N, C-alpha and C positions, 0 to 999 in steps of 0.2 A: 283600467289597470288596478289590480288590488295591490295595496302596499300595507306594510305594518307601520301604522302611524298613530298619533295621538288623536286624530280626527274621529275615530270610532272606537268602540270598546275593543280591548285587546282580543277577547275571545272571538269576536266577529272577524277580525283581521286574520287570526290564526286559522279559523275554519276555512278561509278562502285561500290558504297557503298550500304549497306543495309540502309534503312531509317526508323527512328522511331520518334514518337512524344510522349511527356508526359507533364503533368502538374507538375511543380516543385514549392513547397510551403514552406513557413516558412524561418526562418533565416539560416537554413542549406543548402539553395539553393546554396550559394556561396561555401560551403564545397563540395557539389556534383561536381560542376564544377572544383574545385581545384583537387579533387581526380581523376576525369576523365583525367585531364591534366598530372597527374603523370605517366600515362601509355603511352609510346611512340607509336604513330600511332594507338591508340585505336579508337578514333572517333573525329569528328569535331562537336561541339555543337554551337547552336545559339538560341537566344531568338526570337520567332515569335511574341508573344504578352506579353509585360511586365506586364501589369495589370492583365491578366489572368494567368500569370506564365507559358505560353505555350512555350516549347522548342522543337527544332528539333535536331536530332542526325543523322549524317552520319557516319555509323559504318563500319570499315574495315571488309569485310566478314570473314576473317580468325580469327577475334577477337570477333565475335558475342557472343560466349558462355561466354567469360570473361565480355563483356559489360553487358550482361543480368544478370550475377551474381552480378556485382556491383549495377546495377539498382534494383535488388530484395532486396539487403541489404538496400538500401535507401527507398524502398517501405515499408519495415518492420518498419522503423523509421518514416514513415508518410511524408517523404520529396517528394517522387515520387508517383504520382497518374496517373491512366489511361495510362500507358505505352502501346503503340500499334505500331506494325510494319505496315507501309503503303507502297504503291507503291512510289518509289523514284520520287519526284516531279520534279527533274532536268532532268528526261528523257523526259519531256514535253518541246519541244523547246521554248514555250512561257514563261517558268519559268526561273528565275535567282536568284542568292543569294541576 
């Protein structure tokens, strides 16, 4: 099982992760990030475009169902929009964090 841990380099963990992007809007964006961080090794999140509210999420494969459940709850609140799973961009050797 792949997890995002201190046991191996972060880049290696992230390459083994499922990859999602979503637009995160409104004042509850900080709440979303805080909630995600309460789950140990659930995902690594990062802002790609602050003005557009575009975030990327590297999700531990074994925790995908939990991640999607959390994200659906925030979609219902109007905080998360356009959640989509994409090909993990870090599998492209020209990409980096």
